[in-house]
ROZAKE-898367 format. One line per 8 residues: their letters; for each residue z, y, x of N, C-alpha, C. Coordinates in steps of 0.02 Angstrom, whole numbers. Example, Ala and Ser with C-alpha at 12.3 -4.5 7.8 and 13.67 -1.06 7.14 Angstrom:
ROZAKE-898367
AS	390 -284 660 390 -225 615 390 -165 660; 354 -112 642 357 -53 684 394 2 645
end
This chain:
ROZAKE-898367
MKNKEMDS	1003 -971 -1071 969 -989 -1009 910 -942 -996; 872 -927 -1049 814 -885 -1040 833 -813 -1020; 889 -787 -1046 911 -720 -1027 929 -717 -953; 962 -769 -928 980 -772 -857 917 -777 -814; 869 -816 -837 805 -822 -802 768 -756 -801; 768 -719 -856 735 -654 -861 770 -603 -815; 837 -605 -814 874 -560 -770 855 -573 -698; 850 -635 -679 831 -653 -611 760 -629 -595
KDKIDNIL	714 -640 -641 645 -617 -631 643 -541 -625; 682 -506 -666 684 -433 -663 711 -410 -595; 763 -443 -571 792 -425 -505 741 -436 -450; 707 -493 -451 657 -508 -400 599 -458 -405; 578 -443 -465 524 -394 -475 544 -325 -450; 606 -305 -463 630 -239 -439 634 -237 -363; 656 -291 -332 659 -295 -259 588 -288 -231; 541 -325 -259 472 -322 -235 442 -253 -246
RKIRGEII	458 -220 -301 433 -152 -313 457 -104 -258; 521 -110 -240 548 -67 -187 515 -82 -120; 507 -145 -104 474 -165 -42 402 -139 -41; 367 -149 -96 297 -125 -100 294 -50 -88; 337 -13 -121 338 60 -114 350 82 -43; 399 52 -11 415 71 58 359 53 106; 332 -6 99 280 -28 146 215 10 135; 196 22 74 135 60 61 144 132 85
SEAVLVEL	203 161 74 215 230 98 211 233 174; 242 185 208 240 184 282 169 172 307; 132 130 272 63 116 293 20 179 287; 34 221 238 -2 284 231 11 328 292; 74 330 315 91 369 375 58 341 437; 55 275 442 22 243 499 -52 261 499; -83 257 441 -154 275 437 -164 349 455; -117 392 435 -120 462 454 -116 470 530
DLTTKLSY	-69 434 561 -64 434 635 -130 414 667; -158 360 642 -221 334 670 -278 384 660; -282 413 601 -334 462 586 -328 522 633; -267 545 643 -255 602 688 -274 584 760; -255 524 782 -271 502 850 -347 499 859; -383 472 811 -456 469 815 -486 539 817; -461 584 777 -486 652 776 -477 685 844; -418 675 874 -405 705 939 -443 671 995
YFFNKNSE	-466 611 985 -509 579 1034 -576 615 1036; -604 628 978 -670 658 974 -669 733 986; -614 766 966 -607 838 977 -538 850 1006; -535 860 1071 -472 864 1106 -435 930 1095; -458 971 1051 -424 1033 1037 -426 1048 963; -382 1091 943 -378 1112 874 -433 1164 863; -484 1145 825 -540 1191 815 -568 1181 744; -614 1225 727 -646 1217 662 -684 1151 658
KSHIFYWE	-716 1132 714 -752 1068 716 -705 1009 704; -647 1012 737 -600 956 729 -574 952 657; -563 1010 626 -539 1010 556 -593 982 510; -655 1002 520 -710 976 478 -717 901 487; -715 879 550 -721 807 564 -664 768 531; -604 795 537 -545 761 508 -551 757 432; -562 814 399 -560 816 326 -623 792 292; -680 797 324 -743 778 291 -769 710 312
ILNTKNLG	-743 682 367 -767 617 389 -711 566 393; -660 581 434 -607 532 445 -562 522 385; -544 575 352 -494 571 299 -527 571 230; -574 525 220 -608 520 156 -601 449 129; -617 441 66 -613 374 35 -667 328 62; -718 355 94 -773 315 121 -754 281 187; -702 303 219 -680 274 282 -609 247 273; -604 182 265 -539 151 251 -499 136 313
FDDKIRIF	-439 113 302 -393 95 356 -425 44 403; -457 -7 376 -488 -58 419 -545 -29 460; -583 19 432 -636 52 469 -608 91 528; -552 125 516 -520 165 569 -493 119 625; -466 62 606 -443 14 656 -503 -11 697; -558 -25 664 -618 -48 699 -643 5 748; -643 68 729 -663 123 774 -614 128 832; -551 125 817 -499 128 869 -510 74 922
KRIPSFKK	-527 14 900 -537 -42 945 -598 -34 989; -644 10 972 -705 21 1010 -699 75 1063; -645 113 1062 -638 171 1107 -608 149 1174; -647 156 1227 -626 131 1293 -559 160 1319; -547 224 1308 -485 253 1335 -423 224 1302; -427 204 1239 -370 173 1206 -358 102 1234; -411 68 1253 -405 1 1281 -366 1 1347; -360 59 1379 -324 64 1442 -249 70 1432
WKKYPEIV	-227 81 1371 -156 87 1358 -121 22 1377; -63 30 1406 -22 -28 1427 -8 -74 1367; 6 -45 1311 25 -84 1251 -32 -91 1201; -94 -80 1223 -152 -82 1178 -154 -146 1135; -149 -206 1164 -153 -266 1122 -98 -268 1068; -39 -245 1086 16 -243 1038 3 -192 982; -27 -136 1000 -42 -84 951 -94 -109 901; -147 -141 927 -199 -169 884 -169 -221 837
QSLTFVQN	-128 -265 865 -95 -317 825 -50 -285 772; -13 -234 790 31 -200 743 -8 -165 688; -62 -131 707 -104 -97 656 -132 -148 607; -157 -203 633 -186 -255 590 -133 -285 544; -74 -297 572 -18 -325 533 0 -278 476; 9 -214 491 29 -164 440 -25 -160 386; -87 -157 407 -142 -150 358 -146 -212 314; -141 -272 343 -144 -334 304 -86 -339 255
LRNQLAHW	-26 -325 279 33 -329 235 27 -278 179; 5 -218 194 -5 -167 143 -54 -191 89; -110 -220 112 -160 -245 64 -133 -302 22; -97 -347 54 -69 -403 16 -19 -379 -36; 25 -334 -16 75 -309 -65 43 -267 -120; -12 -234 -104 -45 -192 -155 -85 -234 -205; -111 -291 -183 -160 -327 -225 -140 -398 -245; -90 -426 -214 -71 -495 -230 -17 -496 -283
DIRFNKSN	-13 -554 -317 36 -564 -371 97 -602 -344; 150 -602 -384 212 -636 -364 215 -706 -396; 241 -754 -360 255 -821 -386 330 -824 -401; 347 -810 -463 418 -809 -482 450 -877 -474; 413 -931 -487 442 -998 -485 460 -1020 -414; 433 -986 -362 450 -1003 -293 492 -949 -259; 506 -895 -295 539 -837 -264 613 -834 -283; 651 -802 -239 720 -784 -255 733 -715 -224
QKKIIIYD	794 -691 -228 808 -623 -206 803 -614 -130; 804 -668 -93 800 -663 -19 732 -682 8; 693 -716 -32 627 -738 -10 580 -734 -70; 532 -688 -65 485 -677 -119 417 -703 -96; 385 -742 -138 319 -769 -123 267 -730 -163; 218 -702 -127 161 -670 -161 100 -712 -145; 49 -705 -187 -11 -745 -176 -74 -708 -197; -129 -726 -165 -194 -699 -182 -219 -736 -244
PITLKERV	-231 -701 -299 -252 -735 -361 -321 -768 -356; -360 -751 -305 -426 -781 -298 -423 -842 -253; -394 -835 -193 -392 -891 -145 -330 -934 -153; -280 -907 -187 -214 -939 -197 -174 -944 -132; -195 -910 -79 -158 -907 -17 -92 -871 -30; -39 -897 1 28 -869 -10 54 -833 51; 101 -787 39 134 -750 93 207 -743 74; 250 -759 121 322 -752 111 343 -681 131
IDAGVLEE	381 -649 88 410 -584 103 485 -595 107; 511 -589 168 583 -599 178 607 -550 232; 669 -557 252 698 -511 302 659 -513 367; 634 -571 387 596 -577 449 531 -537 447; 496 -540 392 433 -502 384 448 -428 384; 501 -408 350 518 -337 347 539 -311 416; 574 -351 455 593 -332 523 530 -327 567; 484 -373 560 422 -371 598 382 -307 579
FDDAIVKI	383 -290 515 349 -229 493 381 -168 524; 448 -164 523 483 -107 553 467 -100 627; 466 -156 663 450 -155 734 379 -129 745; 332 -151 704 262 -130 709 257 -54 697; 293 -30 648 291 42 631 316 84 690; 372 64 719 400 101 775 350 103 833; 321 46 849 273 41 903 213 87 891; 187 84 831 127 124 814 143 198 818
HKYMCKNI	196 220 786 213 291 786 224 316 858; 258 276 897 274 296 966 210 307 1007; 162 262 1002 102 269 1042 49 315 1011; 44 314 947 -7 356 914 11 430 919; 74 446 920 94 516 917 106 547 986; 94 509 1039 102 537 1106 51 593 1117; 75 649 1139 32 705 1159 -13 732 1104; 5 723 1043 -36 752 989 -10 823 975
QVGCPELK	-55 869 975 -41 938 957 -73 950 889; -40 931 837 -69 937 770 -76 1010 751; -134 1027 724 -148 1096 706 -104 1122 650; -82 1079 608 -41 1098 551 33 1088 570; 72 1142 578 142 1135 599 184 1091 552; 168 1094 486 206 1054 439 195 979 452; 132 961 466 116 892 480 150 869 545; 148 911 596 180 894 659 255 883 648
SILEKKIK	286 926 608 357 921 593 373 855 557; 331 837 509 340 774 472 335 715 520; 285 716 563 276 661 611 335 656 659; 359 713 684 415 713 731 478 686 697; 491 706 636 550 681 600 544 607 589; 484 583 571 473 512 558 486 472 621; 461 495 677 471 460 741 545 457 758; 580 514 751 652 515 766 691 468 722
SLI	672 462 659 708 419 613 695 345 628; 639 331 661 622 261 675 649 236 742; 662 282 788 683 261 855 758 258 860
end
């Protein structure tokens, strides 16, 4: 009985590891999109100033994903976007899910291969990870990439190519 239980726990753990990896990787790309969009708001052209601002201020460990979302929410021209409320909601959803998957533990006794329960070890708050959450995440990613990457002329051709491929793969 214990071997079967261990096999089940291993399968659930492996599924969660894959989900964590994919979501954290996608969240990094979303943060990159947001960082680039903020940089182009402050410097509308590819210049030495924009590169310094991007690499020395926006893209540092001192300015986290939540800080960038907060800055994004303060910029008046972004508030004029037709889908602004949805973009803010999607950014917040992606960032929260990323944080939960990165820092919360799994409740094996409540989880199975189709529904995994993670929880905050401090507050004991739980979150269900299932097909519905993953679909909501995918929808949020598509929305964010579509709006964040509009009209961006990234100075680094390799980065632009990566972003274009990512958008094509999501749409």
